[in-house]
N, C-alpha and C positions, 0 to 999 in steps of 0.2 A: 571394549570398544566395538561398535558395530559399524560396518561400512555398507553404504548403499551403492552398489556397483552398477546400477541401471544406466547411468549417464556416461556417454562417450564424449560429450562436449560440456561446455561450461554450464554451471548452475548460477543463475544471475540474481536470485533472491530466495530467502527462506524466512519462515515465521513459525514459531512454536505456538501451539494452543496453550492457553493459560495453565492447564493441568499438566502440561508436558507430555501428554500421551500421543499427540499428533504433530507432525511436521508437514507444513506446506512448502513445496519447492517449485520455483519457476526455472525452467531450463531454457537454454538458448534457442530451442525450437518453439518457445512461446507457450507451451502447455503448462498446466498447474497440476502437480501430483500431490496427493495426500498420502503420507506414510504413517504407519503404525510404528512408533519409536521402539517399542519393546521387541518387535519381531523383524523390523527393518523390511516389512512387506508393504507394497502399495495397497492402500485400502480404497482409494477412489482417484479418478482423473477427471478434472474439470474441462469440459469441452469449451473451446474458445472461438468457435466460428472461424472467421478468416483473420481475426486480430491476434496479435502477439502479446501475451501477458508480460509486463515489465516490472510491476511492483505488487507486493502482497503484504497483507496484514490480517492477523486473527483478531476478532473482537474480544473484549475482556471476558465475556461469558463463554467463549469458545464455540458458540453455535453458528458462527458466520465467519467466512473468509472474504475479505475485501480485495478485489483485484483491479489494478489499473493497467491499461494497455496502450499500444502504440497508436490507436486512433483517438485517444483522449477519453475513452469511456472508463467509468468506475462502476463495477458490478459486484453485488454481494451474492455469495454462494453458500449453500449448506455443505460443509466439508464431509459429511458422512454419506449423503445421498448424491452429491454432485449436482444438485438441482439449483437452477438460477432462482434467486430470491427477489432482487430489486436492482434498479439502476439509479445512480445519483448524479445530478447535475447534467448540464448539456455537454455533449462531446466537444472536446477542444480540437483546435487545429494542430496542436503539438502533442507529442508523446508524453504520457504520464510516467515520470521516472521515480516518484516517491509518493507514498501515501501514509497517513496516520489517521487513527480513528479513536474517539473516546465515546462516552455515552451521549454526548451532545453534538460534537462536531466531527466533520470529515475535512482533512487538509489534503490538498493535492499539490504536488510539486511537478513542474513541467520541464521539458528539455530546454526551453528557451530562458529559464531562470525565474519564471513567474511562479507565484504561490496563490492559491485560492482557498478560502475557508467557507464551508457550507454548513448550515444548520441541518442536522439529519432529519428531524421530525418534519420540517416543512420543505426540505430539499431546496432551500433558498441559499443562494450565494450571498454571504455577508460582506466579504471584501476580497479584493485581488490586489496584489502588489508585485512589482518587479523586485525580486529579492537577491538574485545572484547573476553574475556574468557567467553564462554557461548553465548546464543543467543542475537542478536540485537533486542532490544525491540521497539525502535522508531527511526524514521529518519525525519529530518526537514531541508528544504532549507531556507537560508536567503532571505530577500526581493529582493536583487539584483541577486540571483541565483548563486553566486560565492562561497558560503560557505555552507557546509553540516554539520549538527550536528547529531551525533549518540548517543543513550543512550543504554547501555548494561545491561544485567543481572548481570554483574560483579560489577555494581554500578558506573562505569565510564561514563563520558560524554566526547566525542571526538569532536573536531572542526576540520573539514577537509577543506583545501584549494583545491578546485576542480581541478585547473590546475596542481597542483603538486601532488595531491593524498597524501598529508602529513597531519598528525594529531597532535594536541596538546591536552593535557588532562586538564580538569577542576577538 
């Protein structure tokens, strides 16, 4: 077991690169650190301007880290160089509390319970829905990318059919 003893306060989110070699961590000061898993050494730190990072996700190819923040921005970063790559969608008035990404879609979960689905190529929002009472805690895409699962602070699990933007409760 390796322990990263860098943090004196809470780590609020983590995401592994698909190859398992890198770990991205969001700490309660809002920074994003990229760690080499084998050495437990920080390999990069993503600068976050004045905004606090809240949600993080590695893309399937491992070349990009997606970060959602307290101002509603979703920004992609190169995890090795810590360079900003792109920004997705319009900033929200609410904090982004969860994100999920696949080859075609970006899903955003907000502190007020809303979810939004964007098409990555066009950066177009396809739908938005009120999904939960309270914040969206986690988002996950199915393997085929056609279903989105959201977990809310309200204790509900919603299964969304992406083409229709409809939900069923578990």
